[in-house]
All heavy atoms as an XYZ file, in Angstrom:
890
protein
N      -0.613    -18.932      7.089
C      -1.682    -18.994      6.101
C      -2.632    -17.811      6.237
O      -2.952    -17.164      5.254
C      -2.480    -20.289      6.266
C      -1.815    -21.502      5.691
S      -2.952    -22.886      5.520
C      -2.619    -23.801      7.012
N      -3.047    -17.572      7.473
C      -4.018    -16.506      7.712
C      -3.410    -15.139      7.389
O      -4.085    -14.281      6.826
C      -4.545    -16.551      9.168
C      -5.308    -17.846      9.422
C      -5.408    -15.350      9.485
C      -6.601    -17.990      8.640
N      -2.131    -14.944      7.696
C      -1.514    -13.643      7.404
C      -1.416    -13.418      5.895
O      -1.618    -12.303      5.416
C      -0.142    -13.524      8.060
O       0.757    -14.461      7.505
N      -1.112    -14.461      5.136
C      -1.059    -14.339      3.674
C      -2.447    -14.004      3.136
O      -2.592    -13.184      2.222
C      -0.532    -15.625      3.050
N      -3.458    -14.618      3.716
C      -4.833    -14.358      3.294
C      -5.261    -12.937      3.668
O      -5.913    -12.256      2.878
C      -5.772    -15.394      3.921
C      -7.191    -15.437      3.409
C      -7.232    -15.647      1.895
C      -7.956    -16.551      4.102
N      -4.859    -12.485      4.842
C      -5.171    -11.109      5.258
C      -4.505    -10.101      4.336
O      -5.098     -9.071      3.992
C      -4.695    -10.867      6.693
O      -5.422    -11.656      7.588
N      -3.289    -10.417      3.925
C      -2.564     -9.542      3.007
C      -3.298     -9.467      1.667
O      -3.468     -8.383      1.111
C      -1.133    -10.058      2.835
C      -0.227     -9.046      2.180
O      -0.650     -7.969      1.795
N       1.029     -9.400      2.046
N      -3.747    -10.618      1.154
C      -4.497    -10.629     -0.102
C      -5.791     -9.832      0.043
O      -6.142     -9.044     -0.837
C      -4.813    -12.064     -0.539
C      -5.634    -12.180     -1.826
C      -4.859    -11.634     -3.022
C      -6.051    -13.624     -2.067
N      -6.487    -10.035      1.157
C      -7.739     -9.304      1.390
C      -7.475     -7.793      1.375
O      -8.225     -7.032      0.756
C      -8.368     -9.726      2.714
C      -9.697     -9.025      2.980
C     -10.328     -9.444      4.283
N     -10.970    -10.737      4.114
C     -10.676    -11.818      4.830
N      -9.758    -11.766      5.764
N     -11.315    -12.948      4.637
N      -6.398     -7.357      2.007
C      -6.056     -5.927      2.033
C      -5.767     -5.408      0.627
O      -6.186     -4.305      0.264
C      -4.829     -5.688      2.916
O      -5.110     -6.008      4.241
N      -5.060     -6.203     -0.158
C      -4.754     -5.790     -1.526
C      -6.024     -5.687     -2.370
O      -6.180     -4.753     -3.155
C      -3.767     -6.765     -2.165
C      -2.386     -6.685     -1.565
C      -1.468     -7.790     -2.061
O      -1.919     -8.828     -2.528
N      -0.170     -7.557     -1.947
N      -6.915     -6.644     -2.191
C      -8.178     -6.610     -2.940
C      -9.040     -5.427     -2.512
O      -9.687     -4.784     -3.344
C      -8.936     -7.926     -2.764
C      -8.291     -9.162     -3.392
C      -9.040    -10.417     -2.985
C      -8.218     -9.033     -4.913
N      -9.045     -5.123     -1.217
C      -9.821     -3.987     -0.735
C      -9.252     -2.676     -1.259
O     -10.005     -1.762     -1.615
C      -9.870     -3.986      0.798
C     -10.751     -5.081      1.349
C     -10.608     -5.270      2.850
O      -9.584     -4.934      3.442
N     -11.643     -5.842      3.464
N      -7.927     -2.588     -1.338
C      -7.298     -1.387     -1.895
C      -7.663     -1.241     -3.366
O      -7.943     -0.131     -3.849
C      -5.785     -1.457     -1.719
N      -7.680     -2.351     -4.076
C      -8.060     -2.328     -5.489
C      -9.527     -1.930     -5.638
O      -9.885     -1.156     -6.531
C      -7.794     -3.698     -6.124
C      -8.021     -3.833     -7.618
C      -7.206     -2.824     -8.411
C      -7.677     -5.247     -8.074
N     -10.367     -2.421     -4.741
C     -11.789     -2.070     -4.789
C     -11.990     -0.576     -4.528
O     -12.773      0.087     -5.217
C     -12.577     -2.890     -3.776
C     -14.060     -2.622     -3.821
C     -14.853     -3.415     -2.794
O     -14.261     -3.924     -1.814
O     -16.067     -3.514     -2.975
N     -11.275     -0.041     -3.553
C     -11.359      1.391     -3.261
C     -10.947      2.204     -4.476
O     -11.600      3.183     -4.845
C     -10.458      1.744     -2.056
O     -10.919      1.006     -0.916
C     -10.493      3.227     -1.754
N      -9.885      1.773     -5.109
C      -9.405      2.441     -6.314
C     -10.443      2.344     -7.439
O     -10.722      3.325     -8.134
C      -8.091      1.801     -6.746
C      -7.251      2.495     -7.798
C      -6.912      3.922     -7.371
C      -5.972      1.706     -8.024
N     -11.038      1.166     -7.608
C     -12.032      0.955     -8.663
C     -13.295      1.780     -8.425
O     -13.972      2.172     -9.376
C     -12.390     -0.525     -8.764
N     -13.607      2.044     -7.169
C     -14.806      2.823     -6.850
C     -14.590      4.330     -7.005
O     -15.547      5.093     -6.976
C     -15.268      2.526     -5.420
C     -15.883      1.165     -5.260
C     -16.389      0.950     -3.834
N     -16.856     -0.386     -3.616
C     -18.072     -0.821     -3.930
N     -18.942     -0.004     -4.472
N     -18.418     -2.075     -3.697
N     -13.341      4.763     -7.151
C     -13.083      6.196     -7.291
C     -13.620      6.700     -8.634
O     -13.808      5.924     -9.576
C     -11.586      6.488     -7.148
O     -10.861      5.907     -8.205
N     -13.856      7.994     -8.700
C     -14.488      8.580     -9.885
C     -13.664      8.358    -11.158
O     -14.197      7.961    -12.183
C     -14.728     10.071     -9.660
N     -12.402      8.615    -11.098
C     -11.531      8.446    -12.271
C     -10.289      7.657    -11.874
O      -9.225      8.241    -11.654
C     -11.112      9.805    -12.856
C     -12.280     10.546    -13.444
O     -13.049      9.973    -14.203
N     -12.422     11.810    -13.085
N     -10.411      6.344    -11.768
C      -9.256      5.564    -11.331
C      -8.110      5.637    -12.343
O      -8.339      5.622    -13.549
C      -9.793      4.141    -11.210
C     -11.020      4.109    -12.049
C     -11.556      5.504    -12.072
N      -6.919      5.749    -11.825
C      -5.734      5.789    -12.678
C      -5.488      4.403    -13.271
O      -5.444      3.407    -12.544
C      -4.529      6.220    -11.842
O      -3.321      5.834    -12.449
N      -5.326      4.355    -14.584
C      -5.059      3.074    -15.246
C      -3.807      2.419    -14.684
O      -3.776      1.222    -14.434
C      -4.890      3.278    -16.753
C      -6.188      3.636    -17.452
O      -7.257      3.476    -16.838
O      -6.121      4.071    -18.612
N      -2.780      3.215    -14.494
C      -1.506      2.687    -13.999
C      -1.664      2.126    -12.590
O      -1.196      1.029    -12.296
C      -0.437      3.775    -14.031
C       0.950      3.291    -13.633
C       1.961      4.429    -13.599
N       1.587      5.529    -12.728
C       1.716      5.507    -11.401
N       2.181      4.456    -10.787
N       1.365      6.558    -10.678
N      -2.338      2.868    -11.723
C      -2.538      2.404    -10.345
C      -3.385      1.137    -10.303
O      -3.106      0.214     -9.535
C      -3.192      3.486     -9.493
C      -2.262      4.616     -9.128
C      -2.976      5.653     -8.277
O      -4.131      6.012     -8.544
N      -2.296      6.135     -7.257
N      -4.442      1.095    -11.118
C      -5.279     -0.106    -11.187
C      -4.448     -1.314    -11.598
O      -4.531     -2.374    -10.983
C      -6.413      0.083    -12.195
C      -7.705      0.704    -11.716
C      -8.634      0.948    -12.884
C      -8.374     -0.149    -10.675
N      -3.661     -1.142    -12.647
C      -2.843     -2.236    -13.156
C      -1.826     -2.688    -12.109
O      -1.660     -3.880    -11.864
C      -2.127     -1.799    -14.445
C      -1.349     -2.898    -15.119
C      -2.251     -3.971    -15.719
O      -3.390     -3.722    -16.073
N      -1.740     -5.171    -15.825
N      -1.160     -1.732    -11.477
C      -0.150     -2.072    -10.466
C      -0.772     -2.805     -9.284
O      -0.251     -3.820     -8.825
C       0.562     -0.814     -9.971
C       1.532     -0.237    -10.971
C       2.135      1.083    -10.515
O       1.810      1.565     -9.404
O       2.932      1.652    -11.281
N      -1.898     -2.289     -8.794
C      -2.546     -2.911     -7.636
C      -3.064     -4.296     -7.988
O      -2.968     -5.231     -7.202
C      -3.680     -2.021     -7.118
C      -4.251     -2.460     -5.800
C      -3.239     -2.411     -4.666
O      -2.458     -1.492     -4.537
N      -3.256     -3.429     -3.825
N      -3.616     -4.443     -9.191
C      -4.088     -5.749     -9.618
C      -2.931     -6.742     -9.693
O      -3.041     -7.877     -9.214
C      -4.795     -5.681    -10.974
C      -5.030     -7.042    -11.557
C      -6.013     -7.862    -11.029
C      -4.229     -7.536    -12.569
C      -6.199     -9.150    -11.521
C      -4.415     -8.804    -13.072
C      -5.401     -9.620    -12.540
N      -1.820     -6.334    -10.293
C      -0.672     -7.230    -10.428
C      -0.117     -7.648     -9.070
O       0.280     -8.806     -8.886
C       0.417     -6.588    -11.288
C       0.086     -6.484    -12.774
C       1.172     -5.701    -13.505
C      -0.110     -7.853    -13.400
N      -0.109     -6.729     -8.109
C       0.330     -7.081     -6.753
C      -0.552     -8.176     -6.161
O      -0.057     -9.160     -5.606
C       0.294     -5.852     -5.839
C       1.429     -4.854     -5.952
C       1.140     -3.629     -5.088
C       2.736     -5.505     -5.544
N      -1.862     -7.985     -6.277
C      -2.804     -8.968     -5.734
C      -2.671    -10.306     -6.461
O      -2.658    -11.370     -5.833
C      -4.232     -8.448     -5.825
N      -2.549    -10.260     -7.776
C      -2.442    -11.483     -8.563
C      -1.162    -12.252     -8.215
O      -1.189    -13.473     -8.021
C      -2.465    -11.152    -10.049
C      -2.449    -12.379    -10.938
C      -2.412    -12.015    -12.403
O      -1.681    -11.114    -12.801
N      -3.222    -12.696    -13.196
N      -0.054    -11.553     -8.120
C       1.212    -12.210     -7.778
C       1.171    -12.791     -6.374
O       1.650    -13.897     -6.139
C       2.375    -11.226     -7.920
C       2.688    -10.887     -9.355
C       3.689     -9.756     -9.478
O       4.068     -9.122     -8.502
N       4.109     -9.492    -10.713
N       0.585    -12.050     -5.446
C       0.471    -12.555     -4.077
C      -0.377    -13.829     -4.063
O      -0.026    -14.803     -3.384
C      -0.140    -11.485     -3.163
C      -0.222    -11.914     -1.742
N       0.884    -11.982     -0.922
C      -1.258    -12.342     -0.997
C       0.512    -12.417      0.269
N      -0.786    -12.649      0.241
N      -1.474    -13.819     -4.800
C      -2.324    -15.006     -4.863
C      -1.542    -16.185     -5.432
O      -1.567    -17.285     -4.870
C      -3.570    -14.738     -5.712
C      -4.412    -15.956     -5.909
C      -5.248    -16.405     -4.897
C      -4.363    -16.683     -7.090
C      -6.020    -17.550     -5.059
C      -5.119    -17.828     -7.262
C      -5.953    -18.265     -6.243
N      -0.854    -15.971     -6.545
C      -0.132    -17.057     -7.212
C       0.960    -17.659     -6.325
O       1.148    -18.868     -6.307
C       0.507    -16.549     -8.521
C      -0.493    -16.141     -9.576
C      -1.271    -17.314    -10.147
O      -0.781    -18.424    -10.198
N      -2.493    -17.066    -10.555
N       1.676    -16.803     -5.605
C       2.839    -17.270     -4.854
C       2.541    -17.667     -3.408
O       3.221    -18.539     -2.862
C       3.940    -16.204     -4.871
C       4.450    -15.921     -6.243
N       5.179    -16.820     -6.978
C       4.290    -14.831     -7.037
C       5.476    -16.306     -8.154
N       4.941    -15.102     -8.225
N       1.546    -17.018     -2.794
C       1.296    -17.255     -1.373
C       0.016    -18.046     -1.080
O      -0.031    -18.795     -0.116
C       1.218    -15.914     -0.627
C       2.461    -15.065     -0.762
C       3.658    -15.684     -0.079
O       3.544    -16.251      0.989
N       4.813    -15.599     -0.723
N      -1.006    -17.857     -1.876
C      -2.314    -18.448     -1.574
C      -2.554    -19.739     -2.350
O      -2.957    -20.753     -1.777
C      -3.450    -17.439     -1.868
C      -3.226    -16.115     -1.136
C      -4.804    -18.043     -1.524
C      -3.225    -16.205      0.374
N      -2.311    -19.726     -3.635
C      -2.573    -20.890     -4.473
C      -1.884    -22.165     -3.980
O      -2.495    -23.235     -3.995
C      -2.196    -20.587     -5.922
C      -2.795    -21.480     -6.995
C      -4.311    -21.543     -6.886
C      -2.391    -21.002     -8.375
N      -0.644    -22.096     -3.485
C      -0.004    -23.319     -2.970
C      -0.714    -23.950     -1.766
O      -0.456    -25.106     -1.444
C       1.411    -22.849     -2.583
C       1.656    -21.656     -3.439
C       0.311    -20.989     -3.575
N      -1.610    -23.215     -1.122
C      -2.344    -23.779      0.013
C      -3.183    -24.980     -0.408
O      -3.497    -25.837      0.419
C      -3.261    -22.727      0.650
C      -2.597    -21.529      1.310
C      -3.651    -20.557      1.801
C      -1.686    -21.959      2.430
N      -3.546    -25.041     -1.674
C      -4.340    -26.162     -2.176
C      -3.617    -27.489     -2.022
O      -4.252    -28.534     -1.874
N      -2.297    -27.459     -2.033
C      -1.514    -28.679     -1.836
C      -1.583    -29.163     -0.396
O      -1.460    -30.351     -0.129
C      -0.049    -28.443     -2.225
C       0.103    -28.076     -3.680
O      -0.687    -28.486     -4.515
N       1.111    -27.280     -3.984
N      -1.754    -28.222      0.524
C      -1.781    -28.552      1.947
C      -3.193    -28.809      2.462
O      -3.368    -29.511      3.453
C      -1.180    -27.396      2.761
C       0.237    -27.053      2.403
C       0.687    -25.760      3.050
O       0.150    -25.406      4.112
O       1.578    -25.104      2.479
N      -4.161    -28.225      1.819
C      -5.528    -28.253      2.334
C      -6.496    -28.598      1.203
O      -6.894    -27.730      0.423
C      -5.850    -26.881      2.939
C      -7.142    -26.706      3.695
C      -7.197    -27.645      4.894
C      -7.275    -25.274      4.167
N      -6.862    -29.861      1.108
C      -7.707    -30.328      0.007
C      -9.060    -29.620     -0.027
O      -9.595    -29.343     -1.108
C      -7.907    -31.834      0.108
N      -9.600    -29.295      1.135
C     -10.922    -28.650      1.169
C     -10.888    -27.243      0.583
O     -11.923    -26.691      0.223
C     -11.461    -28.614      2.596
O     -10.621    -27.829      3.428
N      -9.695    -26.670      0.470
C      -9.567    -25.319     -0.072
C      -9.466    -25.320     -1.596
O      -9.625    -24.278     -2.228
C      -8.343    -24.634      0.517
N      -9.224    -26.471     -2.186
C      -8.978    -26.526     -3.630
C     -10.108    -25.944     -4.479
O      -9.837    -25.154     -5.388
C      -8.663    -27.967     -4.052
C      -8.099    -28.076     -5.453
C      -6.807    -27.283     -5.630
O      -5.888    -27.420     -4.846
N      -6.756    -26.451     -6.643
N     -11.378    -26.280     -4.222
C     -12.448    -25.682     -5.046
C     -12.509    -24.152     -4.923
O     -12.749    -23.458     -5.909
C     -13.731    -26.311     -4.509
C     -13.298    -27.516     -3.755
C     -11.904    -27.261     -3.281
N     -12.259    -23.659     -3.735
C     -12.275    -22.204     -3.516
C     -11.125    -21.561     -4.284
O     -11.294    -20.544     -4.962
C     -12.171    -21.872     -2.016
C     -13.346    -22.487     -1.255
C     -12.112    -20.365     -1.789
C     -13.170    -22.534      0.250
N      -9.953    -22.173     -4.207
C      -8.781    -21.642     -4.898
C      -8.972    -21.663     -6.415
O      -8.545    -20.737     -7.109
C      -7.534    -22.432     -4.504
C      -7.101    -22.256     -3.047
C      -5.997    -23.249     -2.699
C      -6.660    -20.830     -2.781
N      -9.627    -22.703     -6.908
C      -9.901    -22.794     -8.341
C     -10.794    -21.639     -8.786
O     -10.538    -20.993     -9.808
C     -10.562    -24.142     -8.681
O      -9.661    -25.186     -8.305
C     -10.911    -24.251    -10.151
N     -11.828    -21.362     -8.013
C     -12.738    -20.261     -8.345
C     -12.046    -18.906     -8.210
O     -12.265    -17.998     -9.014
C     -13.992    -20.303     -7.467
C     -14.969    -21.375     -7.877
C     -15.435    -21.222     -9.319
O     -15.881    -20.118     -9.718
O     -15.334    -22.203    -10.069
N     -11.198    -18.773     -7.197
C     -10.459    -17.522     -7.034
C      -9.538    -17.297     -8.236
O      -9.444    -16.182     -8.756
C      -9.639    -17.543     -5.742
C     -10.461    -17.425     -4.489
S      -9.453    -17.475     -2.994
C      -8.946    -15.756     -2.897
N      -8.869    -18.347     -8.662
C      -7.959    -18.245     -9.797
C      -8.722    -17.841    -11.069
O      -8.297    -16.971    -11.819
C      -7.231    -19.580     -9.989
C      -6.009    -19.450    -10.853
O      -5.386    -18.405    -10.935
N      -5.648    -20.544    -11.502
N      -9.878    -18.471    -11.273
C     -10.714    -18.152    -12.437
C     -11.187    -16.698    -12.372
O     -11.123    -15.971    -13.366
C     -11.922    -19.099    -12.482
C     -12.844    -18.877    -13.676
C     -14.111    -19.702    -13.568
N     -14.954    -19.296    -12.469
C     -15.786    -18.233    -12.495
N     -15.876    -17.492    -13.570
N     -16.517    -17.933    -11.466
N     -11.630    -16.275    -11.211
C     -12.136    -14.907    -11.058
C     -11.016    -13.886    -11.241
O     -11.235    -12.817    -11.822
C     -12.824    -14.746     -9.690
O     -13.846    -15.740     -9.566
C     -13.455    -13.373     -9.536
N      -9.821    -14.204    -10.783
C      -8.687    -13.304    -10.988
C      -8.347    -13.163    -12.470
O      -7.994    -12.075    -12.932
C      -7.464    -13.791    -10.216
C      -7.351    -13.296     -8.778
C      -6.275    -14.050     -8.029
C      -7.080    -11.798     -8.739
N      -8.450    -14.251    -13.212
C      -8.200    -14.166    -14.660
C      -9.249    -13.272    -15.322
O      -8.936    -12.466    -16.207
C      -8.181    -15.558    -15.288
C      -6.922    -16.331    -14.961
C      -6.709    -17.545    -15.856
N      -7.879    -18.376    -16.079
C      -8.239    -19.404    -15.304
N      -7.526    -19.730    -14.261
N      -9.317    -20.107    -15.590
N     -10.502    -13.417    -14.905
C     -11.561    -12.554    -15.439
C     -11.342    -11.100    -15.019
O     -11.605    -10.173    -15.798
C     -12.933    -13.047    -14.969
C     -13.381    -14.397    -15.521
C     -14.647    -14.870    -14.815
C     -13.585    -14.325    -17.025
N     -10.865    -10.919    -13.811
C     -10.585     -9.571    -13.309
C      -9.497     -8.903    -14.151
O      -9.580     -7.704    -14.425
C     -10.170     -9.639    -11.837
C      -9.991     -8.312    -11.113
C     -11.310     -7.554    -11.050
C      -9.460     -8.558     -9.710
N      -8.514     -9.675    -14.567
C      -7.453     -9.130    -15.426
C      -8.055     -8.573    -16.718
O      -7.656     -7.495    -17.191
C      -6.422    -10.209    -15.743
N      -9.021     -9.286    -17.251
C      -9.691     -8.812    -18.471
C     -10.504     -7.551    -18.180
O     -10.509     -6.609    -18.984
C     -10.581     -9.915    -19.045
C      -9.779    -11.075    -19.592
S     -10.757    -12.500    -20.118
C     -12.023    -11.780    -21.100
N     -11.173     -7.518    -17.032
C     -11.952     -6.336    -16.672
C     -11.059     -5.109    -16.514
O     -11.439     -4.007    -16.915
C     -12.744     -6.577    -15.382
C     -13.934     -7.491    -15.590
O     -14.399     -7.617    -16.742
O     -14.398     -8.090    -14.606
N      -9.879     -5.294    -15.922
C      -8.940     -4.178    -15.772
C      -8.532     -3.671    -17.155
O      -8.528     -2.464    -17.414
C      -7.703     -4.594    -14.938
C      -6.604     -3.542    -15.012
C      -8.089     -4.842    -13.478
N      -8.214     -4.594    -18.044
C      -7.816     -4.203    -19.406
C      -8.957     -3.500    -20.135
O      -8.735     -2.485    -20.822
C      -7.359     -5.432    -20.187
N     -10.166     -4.015    -20.003
C     -11.315     -3.396    -20.666
C     -11.603     -2.006    -20.092
O     -11.979     -1.099    -20.828
C     -12.558     -4.273    -20.553
C     -12.524     -5.506    -21.414
C     -13.198     -6.650    -21.018
C     -11.840     -5.534    -22.609
C     -13.188     -7.794    -21.803
C     -11.815     -6.676    -23.411
C     -12.495     -7.807    -23.003
N     -11.440     -1.854    -18.789
C     -11.648     -0.546    -18.172
C     -10.625      0.451    -18.706
O     -10.958      1.589    -19.015
C     -11.556     -0.650    -16.650
C     -11.722      0.668    -15.875
C     -13.068      1.316    -16.181
C     -11.590      0.421    -14.381
N      -9.402      0.007    -18.848
C      -8.355      0.888    -19.366
C      -8.645      1.292    -20.814
O      -8.304      2.394    -21.233
C      -6.989      0.208    -19.285
C      -6.509      0.040    -17.859
C      -5.251     -0.795    -17.765
O      -5.009     -1.682    -18.570
N      -4.449     -0.511    -16.755
N      -9.278      0.402    -21.569
C      -9.558      0.677    -22.977
C     -10.837      1.490    -23.179
O     -11.054      2.036    -24.266
C      -9.665     -0.641    -23.746
N     -11.677      1.569    -22.160
C     -12.966      2.271    -22.287
C     -12.740      3.760    -22.530
O     -11.914      4.390    -21.881
C     -13.797      2.062    -21.030
N     -13.485      4.299    -23.465
C     -13.349      5.713    -23.811
C     -14.616      6.517    -23.492
O     -14.549      7.707    -23.265
C     -13.000      5.877    -25.293
C     -11.663      5.275    -25.667
C     -10.519      6.017    -24.985
N      -9.271      5.289    -25.115
C      -8.558      4.832    -24.097
N      -8.964      5.020    -22.866
N      -7.445      4.182    -24.307
N     -15.756      5.869    -23.495
C     -17.004      6.569    -23.206
C     -17.349      6.420    -21.732
O     -17.079      5.390    -21.118
C     -18.135      6.014    -24.062
C     -17.946      6.290    -25.539
C     -19.124      5.783    -26.352
O     -19.914      4.976    -25.879
N     -19.240      6.263    -27.583
N     -17.971      7.429    -21.202
C     -18.315      7.449    -19.781
C     -19.204      6.269    -19.393
O     -18.989      5.632    -18.359
C     -19.016      8.762    -19.449
O     -19.461      8.751    -18.118
N     -20.200      5.959    -20.214
C     -21.114      4.861    -19.890
C     -20.372      3.523    -19.878
O     -20.625      2.669    -19.024
C     -22.277      4.817    -20.875
O     -21.794      4.621    -22.198
N     -19.448      3.352    -20.815
C     -18.664      2.112    -20.863
C     -17.750      2.026    -19.648
O     -17.614      0.958    -19.041
C     -17.827      2.058    -22.159
O     -18.687      2.247    -23.272
C     -17.099      0.733    -22.287
N     -17.137      3.138    -19.296
C     -16.255      3.165    -18.135
C     -17.021      2.771    -16.874
O     -16.546      1.962    -16.076
C     -15.629      4.570    -17.966
O     -14.861      4.869    -19.134
C     -14.741      4.642    -16.743
N     -18.216      3.333    -16.697
C     -19.022      3.014    -15.519
C     -19.405      1.538    -15.493
O     -19.373      0.899    -14.442
C     -20.264      3.896    -15.473
C     -19.945      5.344    -15.180
C     -21.162      6.246    -15.328
O     -22.232      5.812    -15.738
N     -20.985      7.519    -14.997
N     -19.769      1.005    -16.646
C     -20.131     -0.411    -16.727
C     -18.932     -1.286    -16.372
O     -19.065     -2.254    -15.613
C     -20.615     -0.747    -18.134
C     -20.972     -2.219    -18.306
C     -21.311     -2.561    -19.753
O     -21.144     -1.753    -20.657
N     -21.769     -3.778    -19.968
N     -17.783     -0.951    -16.894
C     -16.569     -1.727    -16.603
C     -16.187     -1.627    -15.132
O     -15.743     -2.601    -14.528
C     -15.402     -1.254    -17.479
C     -15.628     -1.429    -18.958
C     -15.735     -2.880    -19.340
N     -15.869     -3.011    -20.783
C     -16.311     -4.087    -21.379
N     -16.665     -5.133    -20.682
N     -16.404     -4.136    -22.686
N     -16.359     -0.448    -14.547
C     -16.078     -0.290    -13.116
C     -17.002     -1.185    -12.291
O     -16.557     -1.825    -11.340
C     -16.248      1.175    -12.687
C     -15.041      2.026    -12.961
C     -15.259      3.448    -12.499
O     -16.017      4.206    -13.113
N     -14.574      3.824    -11.438
N     -18.283     -1.223    -12.655
C     -19.233     -2.073    -11.923
C     -18.823     -3.539    -12.022
O     -18.872     -4.280    -11.029
C     -20.656     -1.886    -12.464
C     -21.352     -0.655    -11.933
C     -22.847     -0.677    -12.229
N     -23.158     -0.791    -13.652
C     -23.218      0.227    -14.501
N     -22.995      1.454    -14.083
N     -23.516      0.032    -15.773
N     -18.420     -3.974    -13.212
C     -18.001     -5.365    -13.388
C     -16.753     -5.665    -12.564
O     -16.651     -6.732    -11.951
C     -17.741     -5.656    -14.868
C     -19.005     -5.657    -15.696
C     -18.743     -5.724    -17.197
O     -17.711     -5.271    -17.678
N     -19.690     -6.285    -17.922
N     -15.836     -4.727    -12.541
C     -14.610     -4.882    -11.767
C     -14.932     -5.009    -10.276
O     -14.432     -5.903     -9.592
C     -13.713     -3.670    -12.029
C     -12.289     -3.712    -11.541
C     -11.464     -4.652    -12.396
C     -11.677     -2.323    -11.583
N     -15.812     -4.155     -9.803
C     -16.194     -4.168     -8.388
C     -16.909     -5.470     -8.035
O     -16.665     -6.050     -6.967
C     -17.050     -2.922     -8.055
C     -16.168     -1.667     -8.120
C     -17.727     -3.056     -6.697
C     -16.938     -0.365     -8.174
N     -17.774     -5.961     -8.926
C     -18.466     -7.235     -8.673
C     -17.470     -8.386     -8.509
O     -17.605     -9.213     -7.607
C     -19.436     -7.555     -9.807
C     -20.683     -6.718     -9.806
C     -21.541     -6.949    -11.042
O     -21.307     -7.946    -11.772
O     -22.443     -6.131    -11.278
N     -16.470     -8.416     -9.369
C     -15.449     -9.483     -9.278
C     -14.654     -9.358     -7.979
O     -14.333    -10.353     -7.335
C     -14.498     -9.420    -10.472
C     -15.137     -9.594    -11.810
C     -15.117    -10.995    -12.290
C     -15.653    -11.188    -13.702
N     -16.458    -10.170    -14.297
N     -14.354     -8.121     -7.607
C     -13.611     -7.916     -6.367
C     -14.438     -8.346     -5.151
O     -13.909     -8.946     -4.217
C     -13.179     -6.449     -6.241
C     -12.060     -6.056     -7.195
C     -11.943     -4.541     -7.297
C     -10.748     -6.682     -6.758
N     -15.731     -8.072     -5.188
C     -16.609     -8.517     -4.096
C     -16.661    -10.040     -4.043
O     -16.673    -10.629     -2.953
C     -18.007     -7.918     -4.260
C     -18.038     -6.423     -3.972
C     -19.375     -5.765     -4.311
O     -20.216     -6.403     -4.994
O     -19.561     -4.607     -3.905
N     -16.686    -10.692     -5.215
C     -16.649    -12.158     -5.249
C     -15.347    -12.669     -4.632
O     -15.365    -13.612     -3.832
C     -16.744    -12.670     -6.683
C     -18.089    -12.550     -7.316
C     -18.074    -12.995     -8.781
O     -17.015    -13.145     -9.387
N     -19.256    -13.208     -9.345
N     -14.243    -12.047     -5.009
C     -12.947    -12.479     -4.484
C     -12.864    -12.294     -2.974
O     -12.320    -13.145     -2.269
C     -11.809    -11.727     -5.184
C     -11.506    -12.204     -6.597
C     -10.630    -11.198     -7.331
C     -10.835    -13.577     -6.562
N     -13.415    -11.214     -2.471
C     -13.433    -11.002     -1.021
C     -14.300    -12.057     -0.332
O     -13.965    -12.530      0.752
C     -13.893     -9.581     -0.690
C     -12.874     -8.484     -1.055
C     -13.522     -7.106     -0.998
C     -11.656     -8.562     -0.152
N     -15.385    -12.445     -0.972
C     -16.216    -13.533     -0.444
C     -15.458    -14.851     -0.437
O     -15.567    -15.641      0.510
N     -14.674    -15.093     -1.494
C     -13.849    -16.302     -1.535
C     -12.798    -16.279     -0.433
O     -12.453    -17.326      0.128
C     -13.172    -16.457     -2.900
C     -14.114    -16.810     -4.015
C     -13.959    -16.235     -5.268
C     -15.146    -17.722     -3.839
C     -14.812    -16.551     -6.312
C     -16.009    -18.047     -4.879
C     -15.841    -17.461     -6.117
N     -12.277    -15.098     -0.119
C     -11.316    -14.984      0.984
C     -11.968    -15.428      2.290
O     -11.354    -16.152      3.094
C     -10.801    -13.549      1.122
S      -9.602    -13.053     -0.118
N     -13.218    -15.006      2.504
C     -13.948    -15.425      3.708
C     -14.137    -16.935      3.734
O     -13.943    -17.583      4.774
C     -15.313    -14.732      3.778
C     -15.205    -13.230      3.980
O     -14.150    -12.749      4.446
O     -16.186    -12.522      3.663
N     -14.520    -17.503      2.593
C     -14.733    -18.951      2.502
C     -13.427    -19.711      2.735
O     -13.409    -20.751      3.410
C     -15.323    -19.319      1.147
N     -12.342    -19.186      2.205
C     -11.042    -19.822      2.387
C     -10.604    -19.756      3.843
O     -10.085    -20.729      4.397
C     -10.006    -19.153      1.479
C      -8.644    -19.797      1.380
C      -8.744    -21.266      0.980
C      -7.769    -19.027      0.394
N     -10.851    -18.628      4.454
C     -10.524    -18.480      5.879
C     -11.318    -19.492      6.715
O     -10.789    -20.116      7.644
C     -10.843    -17.056      6.328
C     -10.341    -16.719      7.715
C     -10.518    -15.249      8.041
O     -11.449    -14.608      7.534
O      -9.701    -14.753      8.825
N     -12.570    -19.686      6.362
C     -13.418    -20.672      7.059
C     -12.879    -22.099      6.845
O     -12.823    -22.898      7.770
C     -14.854    -20.569      6.567
C     -15.836    -21.389      7.354
C     -15.955    -20.918      8.794
O     -16.002    -19.738      9.077
N     -15.996    -21.857      9.720
N     -12.468    -22.408      5.618
C     -11.923    -23.730      5.324
C     -10.645    -23.978      6.120
O     -10.425    -25.086      6.628
C     -11.644    -23.861      3.826
N      -9.817    -22.947      6.250
C      -8.580    -23.072      7.030
C      -8.913    -23.281      8.508
O      -8.335    -24.144      9.167
C      -7.686    -21.829      6.830
C      -7.152    -21.789      5.394
C      -6.542    -21.814      7.832
C      -6.506    -20.481      5.010
N      -9.878    -22.513      8.999
C     -10.277    -22.630     10.414
C     -10.848    -24.026     10.709
O     -10.594    -24.596     11.764
C     -11.281    -21.558     10.757
N     -11.605    -24.574      9.771
C     -12.214    -25.888      9.961
C     -11.194    -27.012      9.914
O     -11.444    -28.105     10.418
C     -13.309    -26.146      8.927
C     -14.533    -25.286      9.160
O     -14.724    -24.758     10.248
N     -15.331    -25.122      8.132
N     -10.049    -26.751      9.286
C      -9.033    -27.803      9.149
C      -8.135    -27.910     10.368
O      -7.389    -28.858     10.510
C      -8.177    -27.550      7.915
O      -7.322    -26.448      8.139
N      -8.175    -26.896     11.239
C      -7.285    -26.932     12.404
C      -7.948    -27.501     13.614
O      -9.103    -27.714     13.703
C      -6.775    -25.501     12.751
O      -7.899    -24.641     12.968
C      -5.894    -24.977     11.644
């Protein structure tokens, strides 16, 4: 469980680093996001079946990931510099939330053992 969570955290941090760059590549953003999303869906989300206390955290993570998908799409569609910067900030905020959820999930797992 912890290794899957560490892997997700690493993917989210890589996405955050990419989002913080001056001119993030649309393709790289999309690819990195899809990796993180697929990992969450296949490795992390099923933990809710094993650990009831993790379910609220997983629900919020799932919701935030869906919103993040929209932010990635909006960033790719942005044409003006001010819009791009605003979209990058929104993307980074969601990624920071997701990293916080990773910490909360790790705590829930630790408390269950």
